[in-house]
TORLOTI-122766 format. One record per residue (C-alpha): residue number from 1; residue in one letter; z, y, x. Coordinates in steps of 0.5 Angstrom, whole numbers, plus 500, padded with zeros to 3 digits. Layout:
REM TORLOTI-122766
> num;residu;up;north;east
> NUM;A;Z;Y;X
...
This chain:
REM TORLOTI-122766
> num;residu;up;north;east
> 1;M;706;335;913
> 2;H;707;331;907
> 3;M;709;336;902
> 4;R;703;340;903
> 5;F;699;334;900
> 6;L;704;333;894
> 7;R;704;340;891
> 8;P;697;340;888
> 9;V;698;333;885
> 10;L;705;335;882
> 11;I;701;342;879
> 12;T;696;337;876
> 13;A;701;333;872
> 14;L;705;338;869
> 15;F;698;341;866
> 16;L;696;335;863
> 17;A;703;334;860
> 18;A;703;341;857
> 19;A;696;339;854
> 20;P;696;339;846
> 21;A;695;332;842
> 22;A;689;331;839
> 23;Q;689;332;831
> 24;A;688;326;826
> 25;Y;683;327;820
> 26;D;681;321;815
> 27;V;679;320;808
> 28;T;677;314;804
> 29;V;674;314;797
> 30;S;675;308;791
> 31;V;673;308;784
> 32;S;676;304;778
> 33;A;674;297;777
> 34;D;668;295;772
> 35;P;666;302;771
> 36;L;662;303;764
> 37;A;656;308;762
> 38;G;659;313;757
> 39;K;666;311;759
> 40;A;671;315;764
> 41;A;672;312;771
> 42;T;677;314;776
> 43;I;675;316;783
> 44;T;681;316;788
> 45;A;681;320;795
> 46;K;686;318;800
> 47;G;687;320;807
> 48;T;690;325;812
> 49;S;689;332;815
> 50;D;694;334;821
> 51;A;691;342;819
> 52;A;690;346;813
> 53;R;683;344;811
> 54;D;679;343;804
> 55;L;677;336;801
> 56;F;670;336;797
> 57;V;668;330;793
> 58;Y;661;329;790
> 59;V;658;323;786
> 60;E;650;323;786
> 61;K;646;318;782
> 62;G;642;313;785
> 63;A;643;316;792
> 64;T;643;312;798
> 65;S;646;316;804
> 66;C;651;322;804
> 67;A;649;329;806
> 68;P;652;332;813
> 69;T;656;337;810
> 70;A;659;339;804
> 71;S;655;345;802
> 72;S;648;341;803
> 73;Q;651;335;799
> 74;D;653;340;793
> 75;A;646;343;793
> 76;L;644;336;791
> 77;T;644;333;784
> 78;G;650;331;782
> 79;P;657;334;780
> 80;T;663;336;784
> 81;A;669;331;783
> 82;I;674;334;787
> 83;S;674;341;791
> 84;K;681;343;793
> 85;P;686;344;799
> 86;V;689;339;803
> 87;N;694;338;809
> 88;G;698;332;811
> 89;A;697;326;807
> 90;F;694;326;801
> 91;T;692;322;795
> 92;E;687;326;790
> 93;T;684;323;783
> 94;A;678;325;779
> 95;S;675;323;772
> 96;F;668;321;772
> 97;T;664;319;766
> 98;P;657;315;768
> 99;D;652;318;764
> 100;A;647;311;764
> 101;A;648;304;767
> 102;A;646;306;774
> 103;S;648;306;782
> 104;Y;652;312;784
> 105;R;654;314;791
> 106;V;661;318;792
> 107;C;661;322;798
> 108;A;668;325;801
> 109;Y;669;331;806
> 110;I;675;334;810
> 111;S;672;341;813
> 112;Q;674;348;814
> 113;G;670;351;808
> 114;S;664;347;805
> 115;A;659;349;810
> 116;A;663;347;817
> 117;V;662;341;820
> 118;P;667;336;817
> 119;D;673;333;821
> 120;A;672;327;817
> 121;S;668;324;812
> 122;G;668;318;807
> 123;F;663;314;802
> 124;T;663;309;797
> 125;S;658;306;792
> 126;F;658;303;785
> 127;S;654;301;779
> 128;S;656;302;772
> 129;R;654;297;767
> 130;A;652;299;759
> 131;G;658;297;755
> 132;A;657;291;751
> 133;T;656;291;743
> 134;S;654;286;738
> 135;I;653;286;730
> 136;S;652;280;726
> 137;L;650;281;718
> 138;T;651;276;713
> 139;P;647;277;706
> 140;P;651;277;699
> 141;P;651;270;697
> 142;D;646;269;691
> 143;P;644;276;691
> 144;T;642;278;683
> 145;V;639;284;680
> 146;G;645;288;677
> 147;Q;650;285;680
> 148;T;654;288;686
> 149;G;654;283;692
> 150;T;658;284;699
> 151;I;654;284;705
> 152;A;659;282;711
> 153;V;658;286;717
> 154;A;662;284;724
> 155;G;661;285;731
> 156;S;664;289;737
> 157;S;663;295;742
> 158;E;667;296;749
> 159;L;666;303;748
> 160;S;667;308;742
> 161;R;661;308;737
> 162;R;659;309;730
> 163;L;657;304;726
> 164;Y;651;305;721
> 165;V;649;300;716
> 166;Y;643;302;711
> 167;V;639;297;705
> 168;Q;632;298;704
> 169;K;627;294;700
> 170;A;624;290;705
> 171;G;618;293;708
> 172;P;617;296;715
> 173;D;622;294;721
> 174;C;628;298;722
> 175;A;627;305;724
> 176;A;629;307;732
> 177;T;635;311;730
> 178;A;640;311;725
> 179;G;638;318;723
> 180;A;631;316;722
> 181;Q;633;310;718
> 182;N;637;315;714
> 183;S;631;319;712
> 184;R;628;313;709
> 185;S;629;311;701
> 186;G;635;306;701
> 187;P;643;307;700
> 188;S;647;307;706
> 189;T;653;302;705
> 190;T;656;305;712
> 191;N;655;312;714
> 192;G;658;313;721
> 193;R;665;309;721
> 194;A;668;310;728
> 195;V;669;303;731
> 196;T;672;300;738
> 197;G;673;293;740
> 198;S;672;288;735
> 199;F;671;290;728
> 200;T;669;287;721
> 201;E;667;290;714
> 202;S;665;288;707
> 203;D;659;293;704
> 204;K;658;293;697
> 205;F;651;293;694
> 206;K;647;292;688
> 207;P;640;290;687
> 208;D;636;294;682
> 209;A;630;290;682
> 210;V;627;283;684
> 211;A;625;284;691
> 212;A;626;283;698
> 213;Y;631;287;701
> 214;R;632;289;709
> 215;V;639;291;712
> 216;C;639;295;718
> 217;A;645;296;722
> 218;Y;646;301;728
> 219;L;651;302;734
> 220;S;650;308;737
> 221;A;654;315;740
> 222;S;651;319;734
> 223;L;646;319;728
> 224;T;641;321;732
> 225;A;642;318;739
> 226;V;639;312;742
> 227;P;643;306;739
> 228;D;646;301;743
> 229;T;644;295;739
> 230;V;640;294;732
> 231;Q;641;288;728
> 232;T;637;287;721
> 233;I;636;281;716
> 234;V;632;280;710
> 235;F;634;277;703
> 236;S;631;277;696
> 237;A;635;278;690
> 238;R;633;274;684
> 239;A;633;276;676
> 240;S;640;275;672
> 241;S;640;269;668
> 242;S;644;268;662
> 243;G;645;261;658
> 244;I;648;259;652
> 245;Q;650;252;649
> 246;L;652;251;642
> 247;G;655;246;637
> 248;A;660;244;632
> 249;S;664;238;632
> 250;G;671;235;629
> 251;N;669;236;622
> 252;Q;676;235;618
> 253;N;673;232;611
> 254;G;669;239;610
> 255;F;675;243;611
> 256;G;675;245;618
> 257;A;670;245;624
> 258;A;671;246;631
> 259;V;666;250;634
> 260;S;664;250;641
> 261;V;660;254;646
> 262;S;659;254;653
> 263;G;654;256;658
> 264;R;653;261;664
> 265;T;652;268;666
> 266;D;651;272;672
> 267;R;653;279;669
> 268;K;659;280;666
> 269;L;657;280;658
> 270;K;661;280;651
> 271;L;661;273;648
> 272;Y;660;273;640
> 273;V;659;267;635
> 274;V;658;268;628
> 275;A;658;263;622
> 276;R;654;264;616
> 277;R;655;259;610
> 278;G;649;257;607
> 279;G;645;257;613
> 280;G;639;262;614
> 281;S;636;265;621
> 282;C;640;269;626
> 283;A;639;276;626
> 284;S;637;280;632
> 285;T;643;283;634
> 286;V;651;281;633
> 287;R;652;287;628
> 288;A;646;285;624
> 289;Q;649;278;623
> 290;Q;656;280;622
> 291;R;653;284;616
> 292;A;650;279;613
> 293;S;653;276;606
> 294;R;657;270;607
> 295;S;658;271;615
> 296;V;664;270;619
> 297;T;666;272;626
> 298;V;668;265;630
> 299;V;668;268;637
> 300;N;669;276;637
> 301;N;668;280;644
> 302;V;670;275;649
> 303;S;668;278;656
> 304;V;665;272;660
> 305;Q;662;272;667
> 306;G;660;265;671
> 307;A;661;259;668
> 308;Y;665;259;661
> 309;S;667;255;655
> 310;R;670;257;649
> 311;T;672;253;643
> 312;A;674;256;636
> 313;N;676;253;629
> 314;L;672;255;623
> 315;A;674;254;616
> 316;T;669;250;612
> 317;Q;667;248;605
> 318;P;666;241;604
> 319;V;658;239;604
> 320;T;656;246;605
> 321;N;650;248;610
> 322;Y;652;253;616
> 323;A;648;257;621
> 324;L;652;258;628
> 325;C;649;264;631
> 326;A;651;266;639
> 327;Y;650;272;643
> 328;L;651;274;650
> 329;T;650;282;650
> 330;S;653;288;652
> 331;S;655;291;645
> 332;T;654;289;638
> 333;T;648;293;637
> 334;A;644;292;644
> 335;K;639;287;645
> 336;P;642;280;647
> 337;S;641;278;654
> 338;A;641;271;651
> 339;G;642;267;644
> 340;A;643;260;641
> 341;S;643;258;634
> 342;S;645;251;631
> 343;R;646;248;624
> 344;F;651;243;621
> 345;V;653;241;614
> 346;A;661;240;613
> 347;T;662;233;611
> 348;G;668;231;606
> 349;V;668;231;599
> 350;R;666;236;594
> 351;A;668;234;587
> 352;T;667;238;580
> 353;P;668;237;573
> 354;L;662;237;569
> 355;R;661;243;564
> 356;R;662;243;556
> 357;Q;666;236;556
> 358;S;668;233;550
> 359;L;674;229;552
> 360;I;676;226;544
> 361;R;669;225;542
> 362;R;666;222;549
> 363;R;673;219;550
> 364;V;671;220;558
> 365;V;673;225;563
> 366;L;666;226;567
> 367;V;667;229;575
> 368;S;661;230;579
> 369;V;662;228;586
> 370;V;658;228;593
> 371;C;659;226;600
> 372;G;657;229;607
> 373;E;657;222;609
> 374;A;657;215;607
> 375;C;663;214;603
> 376;T;667;210;598
> 377;L;671;214;593
> 378;K;677;213;588
> 379;A;678;217;582
> 380;S;685;217;578
> 381;G;688;222;573
> 382;K;692;224;567
> 383;V;691;227;560
> 384;A;695;228;555
> 385;G;701;224;558
> 386;G;697;218;559
> 387;R;693;215;565
> 388;L;686;215;566
> 389;K;683;209;568
> 390;G;681;209;575
> 391;V;674;208;578
> 392;S;671;207;585
> 393;R;664;208;587
> 394;T;661;208;594
> 395;L;656;214;595
> 396;Q;650;215;600
> 397;P;650;222;604
> 398;F;648;228;600
> 399;R;647;223;594
> 400;R;650;226;587
> 401;A;654;221;583
> 402;T;658;222;576
> 403;L;665;219;576
> 404;R;667;216;569
> 405;L;674;216;567
> 406;R;676;213;561
> 407;V;681;216;556
> 408;P;686;211;553
> 409;K;687;210;546
> 410;R;694;213;546
> 411;A;692;219;549
> 412;L;687;220;544
> 413;R;692;221;538
> 414;R;696;226;542
> 415;M;689;230;544
> 416;R;687;230;537
> 417;S;694;233;535
> 418;Q;693;238;540
> 419;V;686;240;538
> 420;R;689;241;530
> 421;R;695;245;533
> 422;K;689;249;537
> 423;K;692;247;544
> 424;T;687;246;550
> 425;I;687;239;553
> 426;R;688;239;560
> 427;A;686;233;564
> 428;K;688;232;572
> 429;V;683;228;576
> 430;S;684;226;584
> 431;V;678;224;588
> 432;R;680;221;594
> 433;Q;676;219;600
> 434;A;678;212;604
> 435;G;682;215;610
> 436;G;681;222;608
> 437;R;684;228;604
> 438;T;685;228;596
> 439;V;681;233;592
> 440;G;685;235;586
> 441;I;681;238;579
> 442;L;683;241;573
> 443;I;679;240;567
> 444;F;680;244;560
> 445;S;677;242;553
> 446;R;678;244;546
> 447;K;675;238;543
């Protein structure tokens, strides 16, 4: 009796034991950290499929939900990131580049074909941001017409971008794109240099006029693309200036002077100083002044820029007027950028014998003297083996005087004897300034 009731239970248990286990399917998706617009991000799909199935992964911008099947999701706007067969545990990756700073939804499906109801699905959402970019501009220090200055450009870009820098005479603001700015008048100092990360550079620019200038800098993917960032500055260029101060000092008894010249020039120019004995006005060019009579070049073809100072020695004649002419110019024939003139009188003593002297009849030796400054002179000498009687005289500047040195009687007898033998009488006179140089003079006479 009991066996009759146990048989159905046993059959049911055997049937349940023989039934197959349920198959497992799952999929999850993730996106690499901090995705940037314009830079490739990595999408990863991980999961398990107990049977051969297809894996589909899609990315859609701005979506808030996923379609029920892979085929219906495929019909929506957005690229297919992954489409491949899977079986068992899997990990698949794909590269995706967001085209803008926006929100995106990733939808994943495991199914037998794209139109079938999926065995498993998964999704994730992410937002991409714009890459950070920056530009800073520093104008040239003291911009000057005709001088090359440096525009300092610095900045950074998280993405690979191109740097464009233009300079134009200030007017309208910078154009919307580098390409539009390129079509305007004005040079490009940097044209499409590739930059990533931090960057610095120095751009050369030479203003051609006294004016305001605008610098426009762009970071963009290309010449015509909308720039990630635009920076601008305005600076003004001034006229070039040059100046000269000129003088002469340190005269040494009229036989030498120290010529000093100093000044400043914004541009690189040539410095010339020409001295002319006897004075006179300065010519309009270096070449014309050098060709003037009694001229000598003291400073010749010296390159100067910025502040400068030069000193040169000039051999002079005592108590003589001199004109100094200084030029800053590009060449000896060009119109000078700056000029200066100065005049001075070489000091010291000038002593000359009077003409047609009769030493025997007058019994004196006559010497004409003049000083370039107040002075006291002492004169002495010899003639025919005898000593002339020395004299001393104090003179005012530039006042001529005649020194009279008496001939001793013993020398007169010898002088008469020389005349009878038709010989020339020679007297030697020395004129000395107190604390200065001695001037020697020879005087010849036949009577």
